[in-house]
N, C-alpha and C positions, 0 to 999 in steps of 0.2 A: 424643786430645781434651784430656786434662788438660795435656799438654805444650804444646799450642797456646794454650789459654786462660789459662795461668798465666805466659806469657812477658811480662816487663816489669812494672814496678811498678803501672802503671795497671790492668793486668788483675787485680791482686790485691785491688782494692777490693771486688768483689762475687763471691767465688769460688763461692758456692752458686748464684747467679743465672747465672753464666757457664757452669757445668756443665750448666745446663738449656737452653743455647742450642740452637736447632733446627738439625738438619743441613740441612733445606731452606733455612733462612736463610743458612747457610754457603755453600751452592751458589749462592745469589743473589749473595753477596759475590764469588764467583769470576767470575760473569757480568759484574757491574759493573766488576770489575778488567780483564776482557778487552775490553769494549766502550768503557770510559772515558766512559760516558754512561748516565744512567738511561733516557732515551728509547729508545736503540738496544738496550740490554739488555732492556728491557720488551717491545719488539717481538719480539725473539728468543724470549723466554720465554712470550709470550702473556699478559702481564699489563699492567695500566695503570701508567703512570709513578708515579701517586699511591700505588698499592698497593706497588710496589717500594720507593719511598722510605720508606714507613711501616715496611716490614719491615727495611730496613737500619737505620733509626733504632732499632727494637726490638733488633736485634742489637748495635748500638753501646752501647745502654743496659745490656744484660745483661752485656757483657764489660767495660764501664767505660772505653771509650776510643773516640776517633774513628778510623774506618778510612779515610775519604776526606776530601780537601780539595776543596771544591765551589766552582766559580766558573762564569762564563759560557762558558768554553772547554770545560767538562766536568768529569770526575772525575780526581783524582790521588791515588794511594795516600799515606796519611800514613806516618810512620815506623813506627807500630804496625801499620798495614795491610800494609806491606812485610814486616815481620818475621813476620807471621801467614800470608801467602798461600802460602808454600812448604809449610807444615805442612798447610793445608787442602787444597791440591792433592794432597799425598801421601795424605791420608785418602780423597779422591775416587778416586784410582787403586786403592787397596785395596778400596773399595766396588765398583768396576766389576769387579775381579778375582773377587769373590764371585759376581757374576751370570754371568760368563763360565764359571766352573767349573760352576755349576749348569746352564747351557745345554748343556754338552757331556757331562754325566754320564749320565743315564738309559740310553737305548739309543744308543750313539755312532754306529751305522751308519744311524740314521734321525733325522728331525727337519728343522728349518729352518736354512738357511745364508743369511744376508743379504749380498747383493753389491751394492755401489754402483759405478757406472761412468759416465763421461761420456756424454752423450746420443747422439752419433753412433755410436761404437763399440758402445755398449750396444744400441741399436735394430737396427743393421744388421749387426753382426758377432756379438755374444754371443747375442742372442735367438734367431736362427734355429738356431744350434748347440745352444742350450739344449733345444730340442725333442728332438733325438737323445739328449742327455745324460739327459733325464728318462725316456726309454724304457729306458735301461740301469739307472739308479739310481732305481727307482720309489719308494723309501722316503725319498729326500732331496728336500725341497722347497727350491728356490732362489728366494728372495724378491729379485727383481731391481729395483733402483732406477736408472733412467736419468735423470740430471739433471746440469746443469752446476755446481750447488752442490756443493762438496767435502764429502764425509761425513767426520766425525771418528771414526775407528776407535777411538781411545783412549777416547772418551767414549760408546762403545756405540751410535753412530749407524748403524753397520754392522759386520758381522763381517769382511768383506773389501772392499777398495776398489781401483779402478783410476783413477788420477788423473794429472794432468800434472806435478805437483811432488812430489818425494820428501819424505815427512815426516821430521822430525828427532827425534821422540820415541824415546828409547832402548828403550821397551817394545815397539816395533813392529818386525816383520820386513819388510824392503823388498827387492824384486827388480825389475829392469828387464825389462819384457815385450817392448818393441820401440819403434819410432819411427813416428809418423804424419808423412807428407810432405804438405804443403799446397801446392796448385798452383791457378792460376786456370783456371776453366772457364766455358764458355757452352753454351747449348743449340744443337743443329743449326739450329733455326729462327732463333735470334738471329744465328748466323754467316751464314746465307743472306741475312737482311734487312739487317744492318748491317756485315757483314764483321768481321774480327778486327783489333785494333790490332797493328801491326807493331813498335811500340816503346812505351816508357813515355811518350814525348812525345805520342802519339796517345790516351793514356788519357782525358784530359778530354773527348774526344768520345764517350765511352761512359759507362754507368752501372754502379755497383758495388752488389752486395747484401752488406751488412755484418752480421756477428754481434756483438752486444754482450752478453756474459754472463760470469759468474764463471769463472775459469780461462782466460779468453781475454784475451790482452794487447791492450788497446784501442789502444795505440800501434803495434802490430806492422804494421798495414795500411800506414800512411803510411811507416813506417821501411823496410819491405821494398820498397815502391814508390819510395823515394827522394823522397817528397813532403813538404812542410812541413804540408800540410793536405789533407783529403779533401773540403773544402767545395765543393759544386756537383757532385760526382761521385757521391756516394752517393744511390741512388734508394730503397732499402728498407733499414731496420734491423730486426733481429729478435733475440730472445734465444735462438732455437731453431736448432740445426744442421739439424734436419729441415726447418725453415722455409726456411733458406738453400737447401738442395738443391731443395726444391719450387719456390721462386721462380726459381732458375736454370733448372730444367727447363722451366718455363713461359715462358722468354724474358725474364725481368725484367732481366737484365744479367750482369755478370761476378761470379762468386762464387768464393771461395777454399775449396776442399774437399779432403779427403784423396784422394790418388791412388787409394786402394782403391775410391773411388766408381765410377770408370770401369772398373776391373778387374772389378767385380761386376756390370756390365751396365747402369749408368745411361747413357742416350744423350747423352753430353756430349762437347764438343770442347775439348781443351786449348788454352790461349792462351799461346803461347811469347813471354814478355816478358823472358826471361833472369832471372827471379826465382822463388824458391821459399822455403818456410818449413818448419820441422819442429817437432814437439812429442813429447817422449819420454813413453811410457806406463809408469807405475810401479804395480806390484801391492804392496799392503801389508795386513798382518793382524797381530793381537796375538800375542805369543809364547805366550800362554796356550792358543792353539788349535793349537800344534804337536803335541799328543798327541791331538787330536780327529780320529777317522778320517774323519768326513764332511767336516770342513773341509779335511783334507789331500786328499781326493778332488777337491773343488771347486778348490782351489788348483792341483793338478797338471793338471786339465782346462783351467783358464784359461791356464796356461803353454803347454799343447799347442796351443790354438787360436790363440794369438798367436805361435807359434814362427816366427821369421824364416827358419829353414832350410826350413820347409814353405811358408810364406806370404811370398814376397819383398817384398810391399808394406810389411812391417814391418822391413825391413833398415835398418841405419844409413845406408847409402849411398843416394843418390837414384837412382831408376830412372824414366825418362820414362814417362808414362802409356801412350803408344803401344807401348812395349816391354813394359810390364807386363801388358797385356791377354793376350797368348798365354801368358805365364808363369803367369797366375792362372786359366786356364780350368778346371783341375781343382778349384779352390777354390770354385766357384760354388754347388755343393750345392743347386741348385734354388731359391735365394732370393737376390735381389740388391736393390740400392737401387731400381732401376726397378720391381721387383715391388711394393715398398711404395708408391712414388709413383703407380703406375698405379691402385692401389686407393684412393687418397686422393680424397675427393669434390671435384668442381669441374671 
């Protein structure tokens, strides 16, 4: 703290006041630097913009310098702010490590492990298998968060995360779990009523169910289909992968879904347009958890249930859905995508 707040001549103007700077205000400084906007940072933090600006003003007054240059385009770090941010981020990492050590200490074979995973794999792959895991490890509570927003493991938003992009933070351990292969599907009812497009040229005669969500490349649809725009083709947009599956099963149009969907029993028909897409799944956790027994158990279990050798749907090479079905018969384990959708009201 002293090293941070005494850097630069401006910071020496009020050394006693500077040393009393609130750690909470320093965390707000990091958030403002990340979002480059009081409004966006305030929304993320659950504060009003006025409150956030007032607290940054207070921090600047205490340390005796301006941290941000403010204009209509947003916030830009001043020279003093740039010099200070690395030290504050370092302080934050050490603070998080204190809480990680505390969370793994008491009884290391019992307690909670927080796992964040993208919505589709979380709901339809991890959750059903979590039931059997819990029968074996009764003293470990897995707090499963299924969402498309990426959890920041380094900032204690989760202990373990499965995401589409590998993090670059050197404090995190990263391992590739497997690959999701994305393919166009329709329901059997849709295929019977409207037929299947035989080529990309026929696609404008059909409707697409499109997912708009964090970790989903919004331009991938048009790029994979070789189109400049999807205008006039998209019938439904949703932020939910569960919603895409449900809409496709109910005959809303063509949806791009992981090939594992059909392998687990969803009554879908693949649409062979000569295109496919893929997204790698990355498992990440903080290196502080390497010595935590319950975290190691959960990490090993996650690696096992996504093992491409056992579950070919996660191999790097693409396997056509019709070929994948018999290969995945042993992996159904009594719960598939269609089991979920059948239980959905409507």
